C-alpha positions as CSV (number, residue, x, y, z in Angstrom):
1,X,2.4,0.2,-11.0
2,X,2.3,-0.3,-14.8
3,X,1.1,3.3,-17.1
4,X,-2.0,1.4,-17.9
5,X,-3.5,0.5,-14.5
6,X,-2.1,4.3,-13.4
7,X,-4.5,5.6,-16.5
8,X,-6.8,3.6,-15.4
9,X,-7.3,5.0,-12.1
10,X,-7.0,8.7,-13.3
11,X,-9.8,8.1,-15.7
12,X,-11.8,7.0,-13.0
13,X,-11.3,10.6,-11.3
14,X,-11.6,12.3,-14.5
15,X,-14.6,14.4,-13.2
16,X,-12.9,15.7,-10.1
17,X,-9.8,16.3,-12.3
18,X,-12.1,18.8,-14.5
19,X,-14.2,20.6,-10.9
20,X,-10.4,20.7,-9.9
21,X,-9.5,22.5,-12.8
22,X,-12.3,24.9,-13.5
23,X,-11.9,26.1,-9.7
24,X,-8.3,26.6,-10.5
25,X,-8.5,28.6,-13.1
26,X,-11.7,30.9,-11.3
27,X,-8.9,31.3,-8.6
28,X,-5.8,32.4,-10.7
29,X,-8.0,34.9,-12.9
30,X,-9.1,36.6,-10.1
31,X,-5.8,36.9,-8.6
32,X,-4.3,38.5,-11.8
33,X,-7.8,40.7,-11.8
34,X,-7.8,42.0,-8.4
35,X,-4.0,43.7,-8.8
36,X,-5.7,45.4,-11.6
37,X,-8.5,46.9,-9.6
38,X,-6.0,48.3,-6.7
39,X,-4.0,49.7,-9.4
40,X,-7.3,51.6,-10.5
41,X,-8.2,52.8,-7.0
42,X,-4.7,54.3,-6.7
43,X,-4.7,56.0,-10.6
44,X,-8.2,57.1,-9.5
45,X,-7.2,58.5,-6.3
46,X,-4.1,60.2,-7.4
47,X,-6.4,61.8,-10.3
48,X,-8.7,62.9,-6.9
49,X,-11.3,61.0,-8.8
50,X,-13.1,60.3,-5.6
51,X,-16.1,58.8,-7.1
52,X,-14.2,56.4,-9.3
53,X,-12.0,55.1,-6.1
54,X,-15.2,54.3,-4.1
55,X,-16.4,51.9,-7.4
56,X,-13.5,50.6,-7.9
57,X,-12.7,49.9,-4.2
58,X,-16.1,47.9,-4.0
59,X,-15.2,45.9,-7.0
60,X,-11.8,45.2,-5.2
61,X,-13.7,44.1,-2.2
62,X,-16.0,42.1,-4.3
63,X,-14.0,40.4,-5.8
64,X,-11.7,39.7,-2.7
65,X,-14.5,38.1,-0.8
66,X,-14.9,35.3,-4.1
67,X,-11.5,34.9,-4.4
68,X,-11.5,33.9,-0.6
69,X,-14.7,31.6,-1.2
70,X,-13.2,30.1,-4.1
71,X,-9.9,29.2,-2.6
72,X,-12.2,27.8,0.2
73,X,-13.6,25.0,-2.2
74,X,-10.1,25.0,-4.0
75,X,-9.0,23.1,-0.9
76,X,-11.9,21.0,-0.8
77,X,-11.4,20.2,-4.0
78,X,-8.2,19.2,-3.5
79,X,-8.7,17.2,-0.5
80,X,-11.9,15.3,-2.5
81,X,-9.3,14.6,-5.4
82,X,-6.1,13.3,-3.3
83,X,-8.1,11.3,-0.8
84,X,-10.1,10.0,-3.3
85,X,-6.9,8.6,-5.7
86,X,-5.2,7.8,-2.6
87,X,-7.9,5.4,-1.4
88,X,-7.9,3.8,-5.4
89,X,-4.1,3.4,-5.3
90,X,-4.2,1.6,-1.7
91,X,-6.9,-0.9,-2.7
92,X,-4.5,-1.7,-6.1
93,X,-1.5,-1.9,-3.5
94,X,-3.5,-4.3,-1.3
95,X,-5.0,-6.1,-4.4
96,X,-1.3,-6.5,-5.6
97,X,-0.4,-7.5,-2.1
98,X,-2.7,-10.5,-2.2
99,X,-1.6,-11.5,-5.5
100,X,1.9,-11.6,-4.3
101,X,4.3,-14.3,-3.8
102,X,5.3,-14.8,-0.1
103,X,8.4,-15.4,-1.2
104,X,8.1,-12.1,-3.7
105,X,7.1,-10.4,-0.5
106,X,9.9,-11.6,1.8
107,X,12.0,-8.6,0.6
108,X,9.9,-6.0,2.3
109,X,10.9,-5.3,6.1
110,X,7.2,-4.6,7.5
111,X,7.9,-0.7,7.8
112,X,9.1,-0.6,3.9
113,X,6.0,-2.2,3.0
114,X,4.0,0.0,5.4
115,X,5.8,3.3,3.9
116,X,5.1,2.3,0.7
117,X,0.9,1.8,1.2
118,X,1.2,4.8,3.2
119,X,3.8,7.4,2.2
120,X,4.6,6.5,-1.2
121,X,0.8,6.1,-2.3
122,X,0.2,9.7,-0.6
123,X,3.2,11.4,-2.5
124,X,2.0,9.5,-5.9
125,X,-1.5,10.8,-5.1
126,X,-0.4,14.4,-4.1
127,X,1.5,14.8,-7.1
128,X,-1.8,14.0,-9.6
129,X,-4.1,16.1,-7.2
130,X,-1.6,19.1,-7.5
131,X,-0.7,18.8,-10.8
132,X,-3.9,21.0,-12.0
133,X,-3.5,23.6,-10.0
134,X,0.3,23.8,-11.3
135,X,-0.8,23.2,-15.0
136,X,-2.9,26.3,-14.7
137,X,-0.1,28.6,-12.8
138,X,2.3,27.9,-15.4
139,X,-0.7,29.4,-17.7
140,X,-0.7,32.3,-15.3
141,X,3.0,32.7,-15.6
142,X,2.9,32.9,-19.5
143,X,0.2,35.9,-19.3
144,X,2.5,37.9,-16.6
145,X,5.4,37.5,-18.9
146,X,3.1,38.6,-22.1
147,X,1.9,41.3,-19.8
148,X,5.3,42.6,-18.7
149,X,6.2,42.9,-22.6
150,X,3.1,44.6,-23.3
151,X,4.3,46.8,-20.2
152,X,7.6,47.5,-21.8
153,X,9.8,45.5,-23.4
154,X,13.0,45.5,-21.2
155,X,10.9,44.4,-18.2
156,X,9.6,41.7,-20.2
157,X,13.1,40.0,-21.6
158,X,14.9,40.3,-17.9
159,X,11.7,38.2,-16.5
160,X,11.9,36.3,-19.0
161,X,15.8,35.3,-18.6
162,X,15.2,35.4,-15.1
163,X,12.6,32.3,-15.7
164,X,15.0,30.6,-18.1
165,X,17.7,30.6,-15.7
166,X,15.9,29.1,-13.0
167,X,14.3,26.4,-15.3
168,X,18.4,25.7,-15.9
169,X,18.8,25.5,-11.8
170,X,15.8,23.4,-11.6
171,X,17.0,20.9,-13.6
172,X,20.6,21.1,-12.0
173,X,19.5,20.4,-8.5
174,X,16.8,18.0,-8.9
175,X,19.3,15.2,-10.4
176,X,20.5,15.6,-6.8
177,X,17.4,16.2,-5.0
178,X,16.3,12.5,-6.4
179,X,19.5,10.8,-4.8
180,X,19.0,12.1,-1.4
181,X,15.4,11.2,-1.2
182,X,16.0,8.1,-2.1
183,X,18.5,7.9,0.3
184,X,16.0,9.4,3.0
185,X,13.6,7.0,2.5
186,X,15.8,3.7,2.4
187,X,16.9,5.4,5.6
188,X,13.2,6.0,7.2
189,X,12.2,2.3,6.3
190,X,15.4,1.2,9.0
191,X,14.2,3.8,11.5
192,X,10.8,2.8,11.6
193,X,11.2,-1.0,11.5
194,X,14.2,-0.4,14.1
195,X,11.5,1.1,16.5
196,X,9.1,-2.0,15.9
197,X,12.2,-4.1,16.6
198,X,12.4,-2.2,20.1
199,X,8.7,-2.6,20.7
200,X,8.5,-6.0,20.0
201,X,11.4,-6.7,22.0
202,X,10.9,-5.0,25.0
203,X,11.4,-8.2,27.6
204,X,14.5,-9.1,26.3
205,X,15.9,-5.7,26.3
206,X,14.4,-5.5,30.0
207,X,15.6,-9.1,31.0
208,X,19.2,-8.6,29.5
209,X,19.5,-4.9,30.6
210,X,20.8,-4.3,26.8
211,X,19.5,-0.8,26.7
212,X,22.9,0.6,26.2
213,X,23.5,-1.6,23.4
214,X,20.1,-1.1,22.0
215,X,20.2,2.9,22.3
216,X,23.7,2.9,20.5
217,X,22.3,1.1,17.6
218,X,19.2,3.5,17.9
219,X,21.6,6.6,17.7
220,X,23.2,5.5,14.8
221,X,20.2,4.9,12.9
222,X,18.2,8.1,13.8
223,X,21.7,10.1,13.1
224,X,21.7,8.8,9.7
225,X,18.1,9.5,9.0
226,X,18.7,13.0,10.4
227,X,21.7,13.8,8.7
228,X,19.9,12.3,4.9
229,X,16.7,14.2,6.1
230,X,18.6,17.4,6.5
231,X,20.5,17.4,3.9
232,X,17.0,17.4,1.5
233,X,15.3,20.2,3.2
234,X,18.3,22.0,2.8
235,X,19.1,21.6,-0.8
236,X,15.6,22.4,-1.4
237,X,16.1,25.2,0.5
238,X,19.0,26.4,-1.2
239,X,16.9,25.8,-4.0
240,X,14.0,27.9,-3.2
241,X,16.1,30.7,-1.9
242,X,18.2,31.3,-5.1
243,X,15.2,31.0,-6.5
244,X,13.3,33.3,-5.0
245,X,16.9,35.7,-4.8
246,X,16.9,36.0,-8.5
247,X,13.2,37.1,-8.8
248,X,14.0,39.5,-6.2
249,X,16.6,41.4,-8.1
250,X,14.5,41.3,-11.1
251,X,11.8,43.1,-9.0
252,X,14.0,45.8,-8.2
253,X,15.5,45.9,-11.8
254,X,11.9,46.5,-13.0
255,X,10.6,48.8,-10.2
256,X,13.4,51.0,-10.9
257,X,12.7,51.1,-14.6
258,X,9.3,51.7,-14.0
259,X,9.9,54.4,-11.4
260,X,11.9,56.0,-14.2
261,X,8.9,55.3,-16.7
262,X,6.8,57.2,-14.0
263,X,9.1,60.1,-13.7
264,X,9.1,60.9,-17.6
265,X,5.4,60.1,-17.8
266,X,5.3,56.9,-19.6
267,X,3.8,55.0,-16.6
268,X,1.0,55.5,-14.0
269,X,1.9,54.8,-10.5
270,X,-1.3,52.3,-10.5
271,X,0.9,50.4,-13.0
272,X,3.9,49.9,-11.2
273,X,2.0,48.5,-8.2
274,X,0.8,45.6,-10.9
275,X,4.1,45.1,-11.8
276,X,4.8,44.9,-7.8
277,X,1.9,42.7,-7.2
278,X,2.4,40.5,-10.1
279,X,6.4,40.1,-9.2
280,X,4.9,38.8,-5.9
281,X,2.8,36.5,-7.8
282,X,5.9,35.0,-9.6
283,X,7.9,34.6,-6.7
284,X,4.7,32.6,-5.7
285,X,4.7,30.8,-8.9
286,X,8.1,29.9,-8.9
287,X,8.0,28.3,-5.2
288,X,5.0,26.3,-6.7
289,X,7.5,25.4,-9.7
290,X,9.9,24.3,-7.2
291,X,7.0,22.5,-5.2
292,X,6.0,20.9,-8.6
293,X,9.8,19.8,-9.2
294,X,9.6,18.0,-5.8
295,X,6.6,16.4,-6.1
296,X,7.6,14.9,-9.5
297,X,10.9,13.7,-8.3
298,X,9.0,12.2,-5.1
299,X,6.9,10.5,-7.5
300,X,9.3,8.9,-9.5
301,X,11.1,7.6,-6.2
302,X,8.0,6.5,-4.9
303,X,6.8,4.7,-8.0
304,X,10.2,3.1,-8.0
305,X,9.7,1.3,-4.6
306,X,6.0,1.2,-5.5
307,X,7.4,-1.1,-8.3
308,X,9.0,-3.6,-6.1
309,X,5.6,-4.2,-4.7
310,X,3.8,-4.7,-8.3
311,X,6.8,-6.4,-9.9
312,X,5.3,-10.2,-9.1
313,X,1.8,-9.3,-9.2
314,X,2.0,-7.8,-12.4
315,X,3.6,-10.9,-14.0
316,X,1.2,-13.6,-12.3
317,X,-1.5,-13.9,-14.9
318,X,-4.2,-16.0,-14.3
319,X,-6.9,-17.2,-16.7
320,X,-10.4,-16.2,-14.8
321,X,-12.5,-19.4,-16.0
322,X,-15.2,-21.1,-13.6
323,X,-15.1,-24.6,-12.9
324,X,-18.4,-26.5,-11.3
325,X,-18.5,-29.5,-9.5
326,X,-15.4,-29.8,-7.7
327,X,-14.4,-33.5,-7.0
328,X,-11.0,-32.6,-5.0
329,X,-8.6,-35.0,-6.4
330,X,-5.3,-33.6,-6.2
331,X,-1.8,-34.4,-7.9
332,X,1.5,-33.1,-7.8
333,X,4.2,-34.4,-10.6
334,X,7.5,-33.7,-10.4
335,X,7.5,-30.5,-8.1
336,X,10.8,-28.8,-7.9
337,X,9.9,-26.0,-5.5
338,X,12.3,-23.3,-3.3
339,X,15.8,-22.1,-3.6
340,X,16.8,-24.4,-6.7
341,X,20.3,-24.8,-5.3
342,X,18.4,-25.9,-1.3
343,X,14.5,-26.6,-2.5
344,X,12.2,-27.6,0.1
345,X,10.8,-30.2,-2.4
346,X,12.8,-31.6,-5.2
347,X,10.8,-33.5,-8.0
348,X,7.8,-34.4,-5.4
349,X,5.2,-36.5,-7.2
350,X,1.9,-38.1,-5.7
351,X,-1.9,-38.2,-5.6
352,X,-5.2,-37.7,-3.2
353,X,-8.0,-38.8,-4.2
354,X,-11.4,-37.0,-3.4
355,X,-13.3,-37.7,0.0
356,X,-10.2,-38.8,2.0
357,X,-8.2,-38.0,5.3
358,X,-4.4,-37.8,4.4
359,X,-2.0,-36.8,6.7
360,X,1.5,-35.3,5.5
361,X,4.5,-35.6,7.5
362,X,8.4,-35.5,7.8
363,X,10.5,-32.3,7.4
364,X,7.6,-29.8,8.8
365,X,9.4,-27.4,5.9
366,X,8.9,-29.6,2.9
367,X,5.1,-30.6,4.3
368,X,4.3,-26.9,4.8
369,X,5.4,-26.4,0.9
370,X,2.9,-28.8,-0.3
371,X,0.1,-26.3,1.5
372,X,1.7,-23.4,-0.2
373,X,1.9,-24.4,-3.5
374,X,-1.8,-25.6,-3.6
375,X,-3.1,-22.2,-1.5
376,X,-0.6,-20.5,-4.4
377,X,1.6,-18.4,-1.5
378,X,4.2,-19.2,-4.2
379,X,4.8,-21.0,-7.5
380,X,6.5,-23.8,-8.1
381,X,10.4,-23.7,-10.4
382,X,9.0,-26.6,-12.3
383,X,6.5,-29.2,-12.2
384,X,2.2,-29.3,-12.4
385,X,0.1,-29.4,-9.8
386,X,-3.6,-30.4,-10.8
387,X,-6.8,-29.8,-9.2
388,X,-9.4,-32.8,-10.5
389,X,-6.9,-32.9,-13.8
390,X,-6.8,-29.4,-14.1
391,X,-3.9,-26.9,-13.4
392,X,-4.0,-24.8,-10.5
393,X,-2.9,-21.9,-12.3
394,X,-6.2,-22.3,-14.9
395,X,-8.3,-21.8,-11.9
396,X,-9.2,-18.0,-10.6
397,X,-8.5,-16.3,-7.6
398,X,-12.0,-16.8,-6.2
399,X,-12.6,-20.2,-7.4
400,X,-9.3,-21.3,-5.8
401,X,-10.5,-19.8,-2.5
402,X,-14.0,-21.1,-2.8
403,X,-12.4,-24.8,-3.7
404,X,-9.7,-24.9,-0.5
405,X,-10.2,-24.0,3.0
406,X,-7.4,-24.0,5.7
407,X,-6.7,-23.9,9.4
408,X,-3.3,-22.5,9.8
409,X,-1.0,-24.1,12.9
410,X,-1.2,-20.6,14.6
411,X,-4.6,-19.1,13.1
412,X,-4.5,-15.0,12.6
413,X,-7.8,-12.9,13.1
414,X,-8.7,-9.2,12.8
415,X,-8.7,-7.1,15.4
416,X,-12.6,-6.8,15.4
417,X,-15.6,-9.1,17.1
418,X,-15.9,-12.7,16.6
419,X,-19.1,-11.8,14.5
420,X,-17.3,-9.2,12.4
421,X,-14.6,-11.7,11.9
422,X,-16.9,-15.1,11.0
423,X,-19.4,-12.8,9.0
424,X,-16.7,-12.1,6.6
425,X,-16.9,-15.4,5.3
426,X,-20.8,-15.1,5.5
427,X,-22.7,-12.6,6.0
428,X,-25.8,-14.5,7.5
429,X,-25.4,-14.4,10.8
430,X,-28.2,-16.9,11.3
431,X,-25.8,-19.5,9.2
432,X,-23.0,-18.5,11.9
433,X,-25.0,-19.2,15.0
434,X,-26.0,-22.3,13.4
435,X,-22.3,-23.5,12.6
436,X,-21.2,-22.2,16.3
437,X,-24.1,-24.3,17.6
438,X,-22.9,-27.7,15.5
439,X,-19.4,-27.3,17.0
440,X,-21.0,-26.6,20.2
441,X,-19.4,-23.2,20.8
442,X,-22.2,-20.8,20.9
443,X,-22.9,-21.1,24.6
444,X,-18.7,-20.7,25.2
445,X,-19.1,-17.3,23.3
446,X,-22.3,-16.4,24.7
447,X,-20.9,-16.8,28.1
448,X,-17.9,-13.9,27.2
449,X,-18.6,-10.2,28.4
450,X,-19.7,-9.1,25.2
451,X,-20.7,-12.6,23.4
452,X,-20.3,-12.4,19.6
453,X,-19.5,-8.7,19.9
454,X,-16.0,-9.9,21.9
455,X,-13.0,-8.7,20.1
456,X,-10.7,-11.1,19.5
457,X,-7.4,-10.5,21.2
458,X,-5.3,-12.4,23.7
459,X,-8.5,-13.1,26.2
460,X,-9.7,-15.1,23.7
461,X,-8.1,-18.6,24.5
462,X,-6.3,-21.1,22.2
463,X,-9.1,-23.9,22.3
464,X,-11.8,-21.5,21.1
465,X,-9.6,-19.9,18.4
466,X,-9.1,-23.3,16.7
467,X,-13.1,-24.1,17.2
468,X,-13.3,-20.2,15.3
469,X,-11.1,-20.9,12.7
470,X,-12.6,-24.5,12.2
471,X,-16.1,-22.5,12.0
472,X,-14.3,-20.5,9.1
473,X,-13.9,-23.7,7.6
474,X,-17.7,-24.5,7.4
475,X,-19.1,-21.0,6.4
476,X,-16.8,-21.5,3.4
477,X,-18.3,-24.8,2.7
478,X,-15.0,-25.7,0.6
479,X,-14.6,-29.2,-1.1
480,X,-10.7,-29.2,-0.5
481,X,-9.9,-28.7,3.5
482,X,-5.8,-28.2,4.6
483,X,-4.9,-28.6,8.4
484,X,-1.8,-27.9,9.8
485,X,-0.9,-29.1,13.0
486,X,-3.4,-27.8,15.6
487,X,-4.6,-30.8,17.5
488,X,-1.4,-30.2,19.2
489,X,-2.2,-26.9,20.4
490,X,-5.5,-27.6,21.8
491,X,-6.4,-29.6,25.3
492,X,-9.0,-32.1,26.7
493,X,-12.4,-32.5,24.9
494,X,-11.3,-30.0,22.6
495,X,-9.0,-32.4,20.7
496,X,-11.1,-35.3,20.8
497,X,-14.2,-32.9,19.2
498,X,-11.9,-31.3,16.7
499,X,-10.6,-35.2,15.5
500,X,-14.3,-36.7,15.1
501,X,-15.4,-33.4,13.4
502,X,-12.5,-34.0,10.7
503,X,-13.1,-37.5,9.9
504,X,-17.1,-36.4,9.6
505,X,-15.8,-34.4,7.2
506,X,-13.7,-36.7,5.1
507,X,-17.2,-37.7,3.8
508,X,-17.7,-35.1,1.6
509,X,-14.1,-33.4,1.5
510,X,-10.6,-34.0,0.9
511,X,-8.7,-33.5,4.3
512,X,-4.7,-33.1,4.3
513,X,-3.3,-32.9,7.6
514,X,0.3,-31.9,8.7
515,X,0.9,-33.6,11.8
516,X,4.1,-35.9,13.7
517,X,1.1,-36.9,16.7
518,X,1.9,-40.6,16.6
519,X,-1.2,-41.1,17.8
520,X,-3.1,-39.4,14.8
521,X,-0.4,-41.2,12.1
522,X,-1.8,-44.8,13.9
523,X,-5.1,-43.9,13.5
524,X,-7.5,-46.2,11.7
525,X,-9.2,-43.1,9.9
526,X,-6.5,-41.9,8.0
527,X,-6.5,-43.3,4.4
528,X,-3.0,-42.3,3.5
529,X,0.7,-40.9,4.8
530,X,2.9,-38.9,2.7
531,X,6.4,-39.2,4.6
532,X,8.3,-36.8,3.3
533,X,12.0,-36.2,4.3
534,X,15.4,-34.9,2.4
535,X,13.2,-32.6,-0.3
536,X,11.6,-36.0,-1.4
537,X,9.2,-38.6,-1.0
538,X,10.5,-41.6,0.8
539,X,6.9,-43.2,1.8
540,X,3.3,-43.4,0.9
541,X,0.5,-45.7,2.1
542,X,-1.2,-46.4,5.4
543,X,0.4,-46.4,8.9
544,X,0.9,-50.3,9.0
545,X,2.2,-50.5,5.7
546,X,4.7,-47.5,6.6
547,X,6.2,-49.1,9.3
548,X,7.8,-51.6,6.7
549,X,9.4,-48.6,5.3
550,X,13.0,-48.3,7.2
551,X,13.5,-44.6,7.1
552,X,9.6,-44.0,8.0
553,X,10.0,-46.7,10.6
554,X,13.3,-44.5,12.2
555,X,11.4,-41.2,11.8
556,X,8.9,-42.8,13.9
557,X,10.4,-44.3,16.7
558,X,11.7,-40.8,17.2
559,X,8.9,-38.9,17.5
């Protein structure tokens, strides 16, 4: 997350910051005024001025009530600001995830990514949410120092010296705390990742009775995390105790000076109560400064982790242009893709005409790489991909998602209803009903326990899942349709139904399929086969023509 992106988010919430600042000022002013009226109560009571005592007590009670009321709104303002910031950061994080390359995202474990979106964005949000009140507290601290100088120069000087010592300690401890914190976060990622592995591997653990071996690894991982977590918190605790110890010593010295001044009639009993109250407040202020320092430390550590997520997305600039009347012609020119030493595609070139059905077959990783590039999951190392003679990177994200629709080999759905999953693509439910009737799955859906409100889970059979994936394509109305090997996963009438729909779609769409199905390769409705093996295109043409190609013939006979 760069400075401009962060600044934009902070400016979006400027009125919430102003509200929090005003409430924090009021709250801390009251905290400074209340001890003064308490001292007046003590002085008037000492002088037997009971009417004044009652008067000051009434003001003291009123201010205390107002303080409690404002403190409530202060907490409410904090959570209002914190949740708003977190929501904005999280949205930006999800946006960067979507705009990231799959290669870049592969550097993350699921636990690390989850922790960034939850814990790290929370840390950043908390820092800025509490920064307002910490600034007000620093102003409050400055006022107290000035007040002590006004009462007695010696008390003011020793308090200022204490502050300088504590600031030095903060700088000294923070470098060490930062290193330990990074270590703790990394070990926490490993801990959460292992928990996920155990849950996903329960069948293997039970079947092979390997709990003891897994538990040994679990103990080591958890112990590593506990050690770093304990080390971090004990270092923080040590800093806090040293700081509060210095304040306590300074407070005792100041009170001793104050008592001597009272004995010599240079100070009232009420004033020494203010000194005591303000030193108690200073303890809280230094604790707040420590918390602010920790929060700053956490923010910096979190931003480094967040930067890893944003790194590729920040550099992935797409020219936002609109292109209409897409025909669907596709050209690959000398594409080198994947690891340079061992790529999936090595200087691959081919053309696909609009309104045709093309099958890509051969090495599965190479075939899938064609789809990855068309969907802009990753960028090629070199070469050029054109749609209607326009470089694919010149299309906006919205354009490319509207131009290209796809069905994965194992389509995924959100854990919500059939209706909700389809409404993501078209909010008009009448259109959804119409498509489902056309695909002849409306009656199948209606027979489910909750009809279109049925949750997409393991109880939905594969045939229906693939038909629903096809329904999404119709709802998107994409000109180019990519289909990855789905006919090998459906049976009976559904197989024929999907194939007939695909053949019919090619009249107005560019269809590209990945399959090694011999029956489909030999089908007369297929306009072109692109055979990719050994990272290169080894044959292009209709099935009957490719049978003359020895490489393709050997491949076909082995299927």
